[in-house]
C-alpha distance (Angstrom), angle and dihedral (degrees) to the residues before:
residue distance angle dihedral
M1 . . .
G2 3.89 . .
F3 3.78 92.6 .
S4 3.90 90.9 46.7
M5 3.87 90.4 52.4
Q6 3.79 93.6 46.9
R7 3.86 87.8 49.8
Q8 3.82 92.0 51.7
T9 3.82 90.4 48.0
T10 3.89 90.1 51.2
L11 3.75 90.9 49.7
R12 3.73 93.3 50.1
N13 3.81 91.0 49.2
A14 3.76 89.5 50.9
A15 3.77 90.8 49.0
F16 3.90 89.0 51.3
A17 3.79 89.5 48.7
A18 3.80 93.7 48.5
V19 3.83 93.6 50.3
L20 3.78 93.8 44.6
T21 3.92 92.1 48.1
L22 3.73 92.7 48.1
V23 3.86 92.5 53.1
C24 3.81 90.5 45.6
L25 3.84 91.8 50.3
L26 3.85 89.8 57.4
G27 3.83 108.6 97.6
I28 3.74 93.0 -0.7
V29 3.77 93.3 148.8
S30 3.77 92.7 57.4
Y31 3.78 99.4 72.6
S32 3.80 145.1 32.6
Q33 3.75 115.8 -41.3
V34 3.89 90.6 -141.9
V35 3.74 91.0 55.4
S36 3.76 92.5 44.6
Y37 3.71 89.8 56.4
M38 3.69 93.9 47.1
L39 3.84 90.0 53.0
L40 3.76 93.9 46.1
I41 3.87 94.2 47.5
G42 3.83 87.8 46.6
A43 3.85 91.4 48.5
L44 3.82 92.5 49.5
V45 3.95 99.7 40.5
L46 3.81 110.3 28.2
P47 3.96 97.8 65.2
F48 3.82 85.2 64.0
T49 3.79 97.0 49.0
R50 3.75 99.1 46.1
W51 3.93 92.9 88.5
R52 3.72 98.7 53.0
W53 3.83 101.5 24.5
G54 3.74 106.3 29.1
L55 3.86 96.7 154.7
A56 3.81 93.3 46.0
T57 3.89 89.8 47.8
V58 3.89 90.0 53.0
A59 3.75 90.7 45.2
A60 3.78 93.3 51.6
I61 3.78 92.3 48.0
A62 3.85 89.7 50.9
V63 3.74 88.7 53.5
V64 3.77 93.5 51.5
L65 3.83 93.3 44.7
A66 3.87 90.0 50.0
A67 3.83 88.1 53.2
A68 3.80 92.1 47.2
S69 3.82 92.6 49.5
I70 3.82 91.9 65.9
C71 3.83 95.3 53.9
E72 3.69 119.3 112.0
V73 3.80 89.3 -126.6
L74 3.77 115.9 41.4
P75 3.80 106.0 -119.4
I76 3.85 113.5 -120.1
G77 3.83 89.0 -139.2
V78 3.83 88.4 73.7
I79 3.71 88.3 72.9
A80 3.82 87.8 63.9
L81 3.79 105.0 36.1
G82 3.86 94.7 43.7
P83 3.84 95.6 59.7
F84 3.77 88.7 38.3
A85 3.83 89.6 56.8
A86 3.78 88.8 49.4
Y87 3.80 92.5 49.3
V88 3.89 93.4 51.0
T89 3.81 90.0 45.4
R90 3.79 93.0 61.4
R91 3.79 99.2 32.7
H92 3.75 105.2 40.3
L93 3.82 107.9 25.9
A94 3.77 122.8 84.9
A95 3.79 126.8 -130.6
P96 2.99 130.3 -56.0
L97 3.86 92.5 14.6
R98 3.80 93.0 62.3
D99 3.82 93.6 53.2
I100 3.82 91.3 48.4
A101 3.82 91.5 45.1
T102 3.85 89.2 48.5
V103 3.77 92.4 55.2
V104 3.78 94.3 43.6
L105 3.87 90.3 49.1
L106 3.85 95.1 50.3
I107 3.80 93.2 42.8
G108 3.83 92.3 45.9
D109 3.82 90.6 48.0
I110 3.87 91.0 52.5
I111 3.83 93.1 46.0
A112 3.88 94.1 46.7
I113 3.84 94.2 48.9
A114 3.82 99.0 38.8
F115 3.78 101.1 39.4
I116 3.95 114.0 9.2
A117 3.79 111.0 35.9
P118 3.86 106.4 102.6
A119 3.89 90.7 -156.9
L120 3.89 88.4 64.8
R121 3.77 101.0 33.4
E122 3.86 93.2 94.6
L123 3.86 90.0 58.6
E124 3.67 123.0 92.4
P125 3.91 115.3 -104.7
A126 3.73 89.7 -111.0
D127 3.81 91.4 51.6
R128 3.81 90.5 54.8
I129 3.79 94.2 59.8
P130 3.83 95.1 81.4
Y131 3.80 89.2 54.0
V132 3.78 91.6 47.8
A133 3.77 91.1 47.8
W134 3.78 93.1 47.5
S135 3.84 92.7 48.7
V136 3.91 93.3 47.3
T137 3.80 92.1 47.0
L138 3.79 89.6 50.9
L139 3.82 91.1 50.5
T140 3.82 92.3 44.2
V141 3.74 91.4 54.8
A142 3.77 91.0 50.4
L143 3.80 90.8 47.2
L144 3.77 91.9 50.9
F145 3.75 92.2 46.6
G146 3.86 91.3 51.9
E147 3.80 91.1 45.0
L148 3.86 92.6 52.8
R149 3.86 90.9 45.1
R150 3.89 89.4 51.8
R151 3.75 93.2 47.4
A152 3.94 92.6 47.4
E153 3.88 89.4 51.4
E154 3.89 91.3 47.0
T155 3.79 91.7 48.7
A156 3.83 90.0 47.4
E157 3.85 88.7 50.0
K158 3.79 91.4 50.3
D159 3.81 91.8 47.9
L160 3.79 90.3 48.7
A161 3.85 90.7 49.4
R162 3.80 89.8 49.5
Q163 3.81 89.9 50.5
R164 3.82 89.6 51.5
E165 3.69 91.5 49.8
Q166 3.82 93.2 47.6
F167 3.83 87.1 47.9
E168 3.71 91.9 53.8
R169 3.81 92.4 46.1
D170 3.74 91.2 50.4
A171 3.88 91.6 48.0
Q172 3.80 89.7 47.4
E173 3.79 92.5 49.0
Q174 3.77 91.4 46.8
R175 3.85 91.2 49.0
A176 3.89 90.4 50.4
H177 3.78 89.9 46.0
L178 3.80 92.4 51.2
A179 3.85 91.6 45.6
R180 3.81 91.2 53.5
E181 3.85 91.8 45.5
I182 3.88 92.4 49.1
H183 3.74 91.8 46.2
D184 3.78 94.0 48.9
I185 3.75 96.6 42.8
V186 3.81 96.5 43.9
T187 3.76 96.9 38.5
H188 3.86 96.7 50.5
S189 3.80 96.7 39.8
L190 3.87 93.8 46.6
T191 3.82 91.4 45.5
V192 3.79 90.8 54.0
I193 3.81 91.7 43.9
V194 3.79 95.3 48.2
A195 3.79 90.6 47.6
Q196 3.89 90.9 50.2
A197 3.84 91.7 44.2
D198 3.87 93.9 48.3
G199 3.88 90.7 45.5
A200 3.80 93.4 51.4
R201 3.74 93.6 43.1
F202 3.90 101.1 43.2
G203 3.77 103.2 20.1
D204 3.84 123.5 91.3
E205 3.72 94.4 -119.7
T206 3.90 135.7 149.4
L207 3.70 124.0 -106.4
E208 3.80 88.3 -105.6
A209 3.86 91.4 55.9
K210 3.82 91.3 48.4
D211 3.73 92.1 49.1
A212 3.87 89.0 50.6
A213 3.80 89.1 52.3
L214 3.78 90.8 53.2
R215 3.79 91.7 48.4
T216 3.84 88.0 50.4
I217 3.81 91.3 50.6
G218 3.85 90.3 49.4
S219 3.66 92.1 47.0
V220 3.81 94.5 48.8
G221 3.76 91.9 43.9
R222 3.75 93.8 51.7
D223 3.75 92.5 50.0
S224 3.70 92.3 48.1
L225 3.83 90.9 50.6
R226 3.82 88.6 51.6
Q227 3.77 91.8 52.5
M228 3.83 92.4 45.3
R229 3.79 91.8 55.2
G230 3.75 87.3 63.4
V231 3.79 90.2 51.4
V232 3.83 90.4 47.1
E233 3.76 92.4 51.2
L234 3.83 89.6 56.3
L235 3.89 88.9 47.8
R236 3.76 90.6 52.6
S237 3.84 94.0 54.3
S238 3.83 112.2 105.8
V239 3.86 91.5 -145.9
P240 3.80 131.5 38.5
R241 3.74 111.2 -92.5
P242 3.78 128.4 -163.0
V243 3.78 111.9 -72.7
E244 3.78 107.9 -107.4
P245 3.74 130.6 -176.7
L246 3.83 112.7 -98.7
A247 3.84 96.6 -163.0
K248 3.80 136.6 45.4
L249 3.84 128.6 -134.8
D250 3.77 107.0 -81.2
I251 3.89 110.2 144.1
D252 3.74 91.1 154.5
G253 3.80 87.9 60.9
L254 3.75 93.5 48.6
V255 3.87 91.4 50.3
A256 3.78 90.7 48.2
T257 3.84 91.5 49.5
S258 3.83 90.9 48.3
R259 3.66 92.0 48.2
A260 3.80 92.1 49.4
G261 3.80 85.0 53.1
G262 3.74 91.1 60.0
L263 3.74 100.6 -96.5
Q264 3.87 118.0 135.5
V265 3.81 102.9 -133.5
D266 3.83 122.9 -169.6
Y267 3.66 100.2 -167.3
T268 3.87 121.9 -177.2
V269 3.79 124.4 177.4
K270 3.74 124.0 -168.6
G271 3.77 120.8 -166.4
T272 3.74 127.6 -6.1
P273 3.78 132.5 -89.3
P274 3.68 116.4 -103.9
E275 3.76 118.6 -105.1
D276 3.78 93.5 -123.2
L277 3.77 93.6 51.7
A278 3.83 107.6 152.9
P279 3.77 112.8 -114.8
V280 3.78 92.0 -126.6
T281 3.81 90.0 56.2
A282 3.75 92.6 47.6
L283 3.73 91.0 50.1
T284 3.81 91.1 50.8
V285 3.73 93.6 51.3
Q286 3.85 90.6 47.9
R287 3.77 91.9 50.5
I288 3.82 95.0 45.6
V289 3.81 92.4 53.6
Q290 3.82 91.0 41.6
E291 3.84 93.3 52.1
S292 3.90 89.3 47.9
L293 3.78 92.0 52.6
T294 3.82 90.8 45.8
N295 3.83 91.6 51.9
A296 3.76 89.6 47.8
I297 3.76 91.8 54.8
K298 3.83 93.6 43.6
H299 3.74 102.0 40.6
G300 3.79 103.6 15.8
T301 3.76 136.2 86.9
G302 3.75 97.2 -117.0
S303 3.77 109.1 -74.0
V304 3.82 138.5 72.9
D305 3.80 135.9 -179.3
V306 3.75 115.9 -139.7
T307 3.89 125.3 -174.1
V308 3.70 124.2 177.1
R309 3.82 118.3 -171.1
W310 3.76 118.6 -166.1
G311 3.84 110.0 -156.9
D312 3.81 132.4 176.5
D313 3.87 94.2 -93.2
V314 3.79 105.9 8.7
V315 3.79 142.7 35.7
E316 3.78 116.3 -141.9
I317 3.82 121.7 -156.4
L318 3.87 122.6 -166.6
A319 3.80 120.3 179.8
T320 3.83 120.9 176.9
N321 3.79 126.7 179.3
P322 3.79 135.3 162.5
V323 3.76 114.8 -114.8
G324 3.68 133.1 -151.6
P325 3.86 124.5 -104.8
G326 3.76 93.0 -100.8
A327 3.78 95.3 51.0
V328 3.81 100.7 86.2
S329 3.87 94.7 162.5
H330 3.82 141.7 -12.4
Q331 3.81 93.8 -136.7
G332 3.85 96.7 142.0
H333 3.82 136.1 112.6
G334 3.79 89.9 -64.4
V335 3.80 95.0 60.8
E336 3.81 92.8 43.6
G337 3.87 89.5 48.8
M338 3.80 88.1 55.0
K339 3.74 94.5 52.5
Q340 3.83 90.7 45.9
R341 3.87 90.9 51.2
V342 3.79 96.0 46.1
S343 3.82 93.0 46.6
L344 3.80 91.2 56.0
V345 3.78 89.4 62.3
N346 3.85 93.4 40.7
G347 3.74 94.0 -106.5
T348 3.78 136.9 128.9
V349 3.82 136.4 -119.9
T350 3.77 128.9 -177.0
T351 3.82 131.6 -176.4
S352 3.70 128.7 -165.1
L353 3.84 144.1 165.4
G354 3.83 109.2 -135.2
A355 3.78 127.2 -147.5
T356 3.83 89.8 -105.4
G357 3.74 92.4 60.2
N358 3.83 96.8 -101.7
W359 3.79 122.5 139.5
T360 3.83 109.9 -143.4
T361 3.79 128.9 -166.8
E362 3.81 118.9 -172.1
A363 3.68 123.5 -178.0
R364 3.85 131.6 177.3
I365 3.87 114.7 -164.9
P366 3.71 124.8 -175.7
L367 3.82 112.4 -127.8
H368 3.77 91.6 -145.5
P369 3.91 106.9 36.5
């Protein structure tokens, strides 16, 4: 793309040079050879210098125009280089130089035509007014054209910058979303799997109990693989895609899996979720409950009370579990991930360790964020 744009710029510069040179060649025998060479050189070279040396380009044209203004016969090339200088002034010079150069260019044009140009000196002052008006109009049109081009380019650059910022925000949001998903999927599944494996290995259990533990490990592993495939699909995408939920609302399934992992879950649900529950809200509720159960398995003493209340406008989640003496707090990636999730749907979540040794997680999530 960079080579293509550079080629287009070169072609435009060449087109400018060709037009300017053609105009300068008209009537070349009618005026000073020195001025004619100056005009031709300016027409050939200056279109290629306007991008890097805008001020020097305008200054060089001003010198050529000043030399042409004292010729006995007004060079036709002035008609080309004058407007070109005006165009470069408004398009390529930075403020406040372009404003100063604009004023100098217009005043210099008026003075040169009205008082200096030998070709018009024999005319009465009133007869010079049409020439001044015509020249100022031509310069004004070129100035406006250069101004419009510069503003269009600035607008395009701002739009491109906004697109880059939006792209970065989308990519950052997607990375954060994937990090939370991977953490929740892997942490919950591995916690259950480790609990089941340790129980089957070290516990004094029957063959049927160990077989049930293996079935739970297989079920949890397969479900985790299914969810991880969704994460992998997002990672394989070459461009950021809209963040979409990777799991559906299935609190009963989470409770069943945790119970199979040896956790005693007292689960209470009040009300029912609305039929038009937004997927992002459903995923948030699912992950908050999942993280609460995972923390209870990892840091608790083997039991947890979970209550989910579905209201008209908000769903409330309350999870309480006793923790061991070594578990002072759960302030890790999981708690931080819960806060990030809930904040995205304009909800709130708080965690605290009570005096009785119970860890409490409370969340309020709007049903229509």
